[in-house]
C-alpha positions as CSV (number, residue, x, y, z in Angstrom):
1,M,0.1,0.0,-0.3
2,T,1.9,3.2,-1.0
3,A,1.1,6.2,1.2
4,S,-0.7,9.1,-0.2
5,V,-0.2,13.1,0.6
6,G,-2.7,12.9,2.9
7,N,-1.3,10.0,4.8
8,I,1.9,11.7,5.4
9,V,0.2,14.6,6.9
10,L,-1.9,12.7,9.3
11,Y,1.5,10.6,10.4
12,I,3.6,13.9,10.6
13,L,0.5,15.3,12.9
14,F,-0.5,12.3,15.0
15,L,3.1,10.9,15.3
16,W,5.4,13.8,15.4
17,I,3.4,16.7,16.4
18,A,0.4,16.0,18.6
19,P,2.9,13.9,21.1
20,V,5.0,17.3,21.9
21,F,1.5,19.0,22.7
22,V,0.5,16.0,24.5
23,G,3.6,15.8,26.8
24,N,3.7,19.6,27.2
25,A,0.0,19.4,29.3
26,V,1.5,16.6,31.1
27,C,4.8,18.3,31.8
28,N,3.0,21.2,32.9
29,K,0.3,19.0,35.5
30,L,3.9,16.9,36.8
31,S,5.8,20.6,37.5
32,M,8.3,20.2,34.7
33,R,9.6,22.4,32.5
34,G,8.1,21.3,29.1
35,T,11.1,21.9,26.8
36,I,10.6,20.2,23.3
37,P,12.7,17.4,23.8
38,R,11.3,16.1,27.2
39,S,7.6,17.5,25.7
40,F,8.2,14.6,23.1
41,V,9.3,12.0,25.3
42,M,6.4,12.6,27.9
43,G,4.0,12.6,25.1
44,Y,4.7,8.9,23.8
45,L,5.1,7.9,27.2
46,S,2.0,9.2,28.1
47,M,0.6,8.0,25.4
48,W,1.6,4.7,25.9
49,A,0.1,4.6,29.3
50,V,-3.2,5.8,28.6
51,F,-3.4,3.5,25.8
52,Q,-2.4,0.3,28.2
53,I,-5.0,1.2,30.9
54,I,-8.0,1.9,28.1
55,T,-7.1,-1.2,26.2
56,V,-6.5,-4.0,28.1
57,P,-10.0,-4.0,29.6
58,L,-11.5,-3.6,26.7
59,I,-9.7,-6.6,24.9
60,L,-10.7,-8.8,27.7
61,L,-14.3,-7.6,27.2
62,K,-13.9,-8.6,23.6
63,V,-15.2,-5.0,22.7
64,S,-14.7,-4.2,19.0
65,F,-11.3,-2.3,17.9
66,L,-13.3,0.9,16.5
67,V,-14.4,1.5,20.0
68,D,-10.9,1.6,21.5
69,V,-10.2,4.0,18.8
70,V,-12.6,6.4,19.4
71,V,-11.8,6.0,23.2
72,Y,-8.4,6.8,23.1
73,S,-8.9,9.8,20.4
74,I,-11.3,11.2,22.7
75,F,-8.5,11.0,25.3
76,L,-5.6,12.6,22.9
77,V,-8.3,15.5,21.9
78,G,-9.3,16.1,25.7
79,I,-5.4,16.7,26.9
80,I,-4.5,18.9,23.3
81,A,-7.8,20.7,24.7
82,Y,-6.5,21.3,28.3
83,G,-3.1,22.4,27.2
84,I,-4.3,24.8,24.8
85,V,-6.7,26.2,27.8
86,K,-4.0,26.4,30.1
87,K,-2.0,27.7,27.1
88,T,0.5,25.4,28.7
89,Y,2.2,25.6,25.0
90,R,3.6,29.1,26.2
91,S,6.2,26.8,28.2
92,M,7.4,24.8,25.3
93,T,11.2,26.2,24.3
94,I,13.8,24.9,23.0
95,P,16.3,24.3,25.1
96,K,19.3,27.3,25.3
97,V,22.4,26.1,24.2
98,D,26.3,27.4,24.5
99,P,27.1,28.6,21.3
100,S,30.7,26.3,21.5
101,A,28.2,23.4,21.6
102,W,26.4,24.0,18.3
103,V,29.5,22.1,16.9
104,G,28.6,19.1,19.4
105,I,25.0,19.1,18.5
106,L,25.2,19.0,15.0
107,V,27.4,15.8,15.0
108,M,24.7,14.4,17.2
109,L,22.1,15.4,14.9
110,A,24.1,13.7,12.3
111,A,24.8,10.7,13.5
112,G,20.9,10.1,14.9
113,I,20.1,10.9,11.2
114,Y,22.7,8.1,9.7
115,M,21.2,6.0,12.4
116,I,18.0,6.3,11.1
117,V,19.2,5.6,7.4
118,Q,21.0,2.4,8.9
119,S,17.8,1.1,10.7
120,Y,16.0,1.0,6.8
121,R,19.4,-0.7,5.6
122,L,20.0,-3.3,7.9
123,Q,16.1,-3.8,9.0
124,L,15.6,-7.6,9.5
125,T,11.9,-9.7,9.1
126,N,11.6,-13.1,10.6
127,A,9.3,-15.1,12.6
128,D,8.4,-12.2,14.9
129,D,6.7,-10.3,12.6
130,T,4.0,-13.4,12.5
131,R,3.2,-12.4,15.7
132,F,3.4,-8.4,16.1
133,V,2.9,-7.2,12.3
134,V,0.1,-9.7,11.8
135,N,-1.9,-9.0,14.7
136,A,-1.5,-5.3,13.8
137,V,-2.6,-5.6,10.5
138,D,-5.8,-8.7,11.5
139,T,-6.8,-5.6,14.1
140,V,-7.2,-3.2,11.2
141,R,-8.9,-5.3,8.7
142,T,-11.2,-7.7,11.4
143,N,-11.9,-4.8,14.0
144,R,-11.0,-7.5,16.2
145,M,-8.4,-7.2,19.0
146,L,-6.1,-10.0,19.3
147,L,-9.0,-12.8,18.7
148,T,-7.4,-14.6,15.7
149,D,-5.0,-17.3,15.6
150,V,-2.1,-16.0,13.3
151,N,-1.2,-19.6,12.5
152,T,-4.6,-20.1,10.5
153,G,-6.2,-17.1,10.5
154,K,-9.4,-18.0,12.1
155,E,-11.4,-16.0,14.5
156,I,-11.0,-17.5,18.1
157,L,-13.0,-17.4,21.4
158,S,-10.3,-17.6,24.0
159,W,-6.8,-16.6,24.0
160,T,-4.1,-19.0,23.6
161,G,-0.2,-19.2,23.5
162,D,1.8,-16.0,22.7
163,L,-1.8,-14.5,23.0
164,F,-1.8,-14.1,26.6
165,K,1.3,-12.1,26.6
166,D,-0.5,-9.8,23.9
167,V,-3.4,-9.4,25.9
168,I,-1.9,-7.8,28.9
169,S,0.6,-5.8,26.2
170,P,-1.0,-5.0,23.4
171,W,1.7,-3.2,21.7
172,A,0.4,-4.3,18.1
173,V,-3.1,-2.5,18.5
174,F,-1.3,0.2,19.3
175,A,0.4,0.3,16.1
176,A,-2.9,-1.0,14.2
177,Y,-4.3,2.3,16.2
178,L,-1.6,4.4,14.5
179,S,-2.3,3.0,11.6
180,K,-6.3,3.4,11.4
181,I,-6.1,7.0,12.1
182,T,-3.3,7.8,9.6
183,G,-4.6,5.6,6.6
184,I,-1.0,3.9,6.4
185,S,-1.2,0.1,6.1
186,A,0.0,-1.5,9.5
187,A,2.7,-3.4,8.0
188,S,3.8,-0.1,6.3
189,M,3.4,1.6,9.8
190,M,5.7,-0.9,11.8
191,H,8.3,-1.1,9.4
192,T,8.7,1.9,7.6
193,F,6.9,5.0,9.4
194,L,7.1,3.9,13.1
195,P,11.3,3.4,13.9
196,P,12.6,6.5,12.7
197,V,9.9,8.2,15.1
198,L,10.9,5.8,18.1
199,L,14.8,6.1,17.2
200,A,14.1,10.2,18.1
201,V,12.2,9.4,21.1
202,M,15.2,7.2,22.2
203,M,17.9,9.9,21.5
204,C,15.5,12.6,23.1
205,I,15.6,10.5,26.5
206,F,19.2,9.9,25.7
207,W,19.5,13.9,25.8
208,L,17.4,14.3,29.3
209,I,19.3,11.4,30.8
210,A,22.9,13.9,29.7
211,G,21.0,16.8,31.2
212,E,20.8,15.0,34.8
213,L,24.8,13.7,34.3
214,F,26.4,16.9,32.9
215,D,25.8,20.5,33.5
216,K,27.6,21.5,29.7
217,H,26.0,20.8,26.6
218,I,28.9,20.1,25.1
219,Y,29.5,17.0,27.4
220,R,25.7,16.4,26.9
221,S,26.0,16.4,22.8
222,L,29.0,13.7,23.0
223,F,27.7,11.6,25.5
224,V,24.9,11.0,23.2
225,I,27.5,10.5,20.1
226,L,29.0,7.9,22.3
227,L,25.7,6.2,23.0
228,L,24.5,6.4,19.2
229,V,27.8,5.0,18.0
230,M,27.6,2.2,20.2
231,Y,23.9,1.1,19.1
232,M,24.8,1.5,15.6
233,Y,28.2,-0.8,15.7
234,G,27.1,-2.9,18.8
235,Y,25.9,-6.1,17.2
236,F,28.4,-8.6,18.4
237,S,24.9,-10.8,19.1
238,I,21.8,-11.4,17.7
239,Y,19.9,-10.7,21.0
240,N,21.6,-7.7,22.4
241,A,19.8,-4.4,22.8
242,E,21.6,-2.3,20.0
243,T,21.2,-5.4,17.6
244,F,17.3,-5.5,18.4
245,T,17.2,-1.3,18.3
246,I,18.7,-1.6,14.6
247,I,17.2,-4.6,12.9
248,R,13.8,-4.7,14.5
249,L,12.8,-1.7,16.4
250,W,9.0,-1.7,15.7
251,Q,9.0,-4.9,18.1
252,G,7.3,-4.1,21.3
253,K,10.5,-5.9,23.0
254,A,13.1,-4.0,20.9
255,T,11.0,-1.0,21.7
256,M,11.5,-1.7,25.5
257,A,14.9,-2.0,24.9
258,A,15.5,1.1,23.0
259,V,13.0,3.5,24.8
260,G,11.2,1.4,27.5
261,I,14.6,1.0,29.9
262,P,16.2,4.5,29.2
263,A,12.9,6.1,30.2
264,L,12.8,4.2,33.2
265,L,16.4,5.2,34.1
266,Y,15.8,8.9,33.3
267,A,12.7,8.7,35.8
268,F,14.5,7.4,38.5
269,L,17.4,9.9,37.6
270,R,15.3,12.7,37.8
271,L,13.5,11.9,40.8
272,Y,17.0,10.7,42.7
273,R,17.9,14.2,42.1
274,L,14.3,16.6,43.2
275,L,14.4,14.2,46.6
276,P,15.6,16.3,49.2
277,D,19.7,15.0,50.9
278,D,21.1,15.5,54.3
279,R,18.0,14.2,56.3
280,R,17.8,12.0,59.3
281,W,15.6,8.9,59.5
282,K,13.5,10.3,62.3
283,E,12.6,13.1,59.8
284,K,9.4,12.9,58.3
285,T,9.4,13.0,54.3
286,V,7.5,16.0,53.0
287,Y,7.7,15.9,48.9
288,N,7.4,19.3,47.1
289,A,5.1,19.9,43.6
290,E,8.2,19.1,41.5
291,Q,8.7,15.7,43.8
292,K,5.4,14.4,44.0
293,G,5.6,15.1,40.0
294,A,9.1,13.0,39.7
295,I,7.3,10.2,41.5
296,C,4.0,10.2,39.8
297,M,6.6,10.5,36.5
298,V,8.0,7.2,37.4
299,W,4.2,5.4,37.7
300,L,4.0,6.9,34.3
301,T,6.6,5.1,32.8
302,V,5.6,1.6,34.1
303,F,2.3,1.7,32.5
304,A,4.0,3.2,29.9
305,V,6.2,0.4,29.1
306,A,4.2,-2.2,30.1
307,L,2.5,-1.8,26.7
308,L,4.8,-2.4,24.9
309,T,6.1,-6.1,25.8
310,S,5.0,-8.5,29.1
311,M,8.9,-8.7,29.7
312,S,8.4,-5.6,31.3
313,Y,6.5,-6.8,34.4
314,I,10.1,-8.2,35.1
315,L,12.2,-5.7,34.1
316,S,10.9,-2.7,35.3
317,T,10.0,-4.5,38.8
318,V,13.9,-5.8,39.2
319,M,14.7,-1.8,38.6
320,I,12.3,-0.4,40.6
321,G,13.2,-3.2,43.8
322,C,17.2,-1.8,43.4
323,F,16.4,1.8,42.8
324,G,13.6,1.6,45.5
325,F,16.2,0.4,48.2
326,T,18.9,2.6,47.1
327,Y,16.7,5.5,47.7
328,G,15.4,4.6,50.9
329,I,19.0,4.2,52.3
330,A,21.1,7.1,50.4
331,K,18.1,9.9,51.4
332,K,17.2,8.4,54.5
333,S,13.5,8.0,53.9
334,L,11.1,5.0,54.3
335,R,8.2,6.7,52.6
336,T,10.5,7.1,49.5
337,A,11.0,3.8,49.1
338,V,7.4,2.4,49.6
339,M,6.4,5.5,47.1
340,V,8.9,3.8,44.7
341,W,8.4,0.3,45.4
342,S,4.4,0.9,45.1
343,A,5.0,1.2,41.3
344,C,5.0,-2.7,41.1
345,L,1.2,-2.6,41.7
346,V,1.0,-2.1,38.2
347,N,3.1,-4.7,37.2
348,I,1.3,-7.3,40.3
349,A,-2.0,-6.0,38.7
350,Y,-1.2,-7.0,35.2
351,L,0.6,-10.3,35.9
352,G,-2.6,-11.2,38.5
353,I,-4.6,-10.5,34.9
354,S,-2.7,-12.7,32.9
355,T,-2.6,-15.8,35.5
356,L,-6.5,-15.7,35.5
357,L,-6.6,-15.9,32.2
358,H,-4.6,-18.7,31.6
C-alpha cells in the first residue's frame, strides 16, 4: 500500500506534532519544564500509558477495535484541548545551548540521522513478525483485538499461546491504532514509519539522561554521540539491545530495550536529583509539587512500558526494587522507598490478570 500525501500529513500530525503537545500538557501538570525534547518523550510515555490503561480492559471485554479507537482518540483530543485552554504551549521551548556546543549538537543530529538510515538498511523481517505485524494488520482488517489465530487466520473465542502475553501488553494494537488514524497500512507503519519516530524518542531520552549527568551541553552531546555509536556498531550478538534497536525496532521487546529501559532510568535519575538530601531517619518526608511530579512520572513510565512487552513486568520490577532500596537508604526515607516500590502494583495487577486468563 502506497501512502498518499494526506496519509503523510496525518503521520506527521499524529506521530510527530501531537505527542509534543500532549507531553507539554503533562509536563505542566507534573511541574516539569516542558522543553521540546522532554515534551516529545513525555508525550509518548503518556500516550502509551493511557493506551495501556484503556485498551487492556476493552480487550478482556472483547470489545471492537473501533470502540478503542474512539475512546483513546477522545483522550488525545482532551489532553491537547487542556493544554490549549491552560496555554501550556507557552512554556514549550528549545533548550538554550552554549554557542560553543553547537558543533557537538550538529554532529549528534547527524549521527542520529545516520542511525535512522542504517535502521532501514539493516532492517530484518523474521518469524516474530507473524505476531507483531500480523496481529496489527488483522486488528485493522477484522476490527477485532487479538481474537485471530495468527497461524490459521481463523477467529478464536479465547486466547492461547503468545496471545496471553499480547493481551496484557497490546503493542500490536497500538500500531493498529496508528494505522487506523493515518490510513497507512499496519505493515508499512511498523516497518517504515514507526522506527524513525521511536529512534527520535530514544535520542531525546538520551539527551535528557545526559542533562541529569552533565551541566554543559557539549558534554551532553558527546554523551549522546557515544551512545549512538555504540548502538550502531554494537552488533556482537543477535540478542543484544543494540542489534534489536537497529534491525527490528517495531517489535515491542526491541522498543522496550531502546526506549523503555532508558525512560525508566531517566525517571529514576530525575527523582533522585529532586529528592532532599542530608535528612535524618526520624524526619518526616514531605514532598513539594516537583517531587510529587517526579514520583508520578515513575508510575507513568511503568504503565507506558507495560504496553511494549510482557517482559517489562519483570524488568521494571527489578529496576523499581533496586532503585527503591537504594533511594530509601541514600535519602534516609522509608516513605520514599515505599513510594517507589508501590509502582510494582501496576505489574502485579497485570500479571494477576494474565494468571487468571490461564
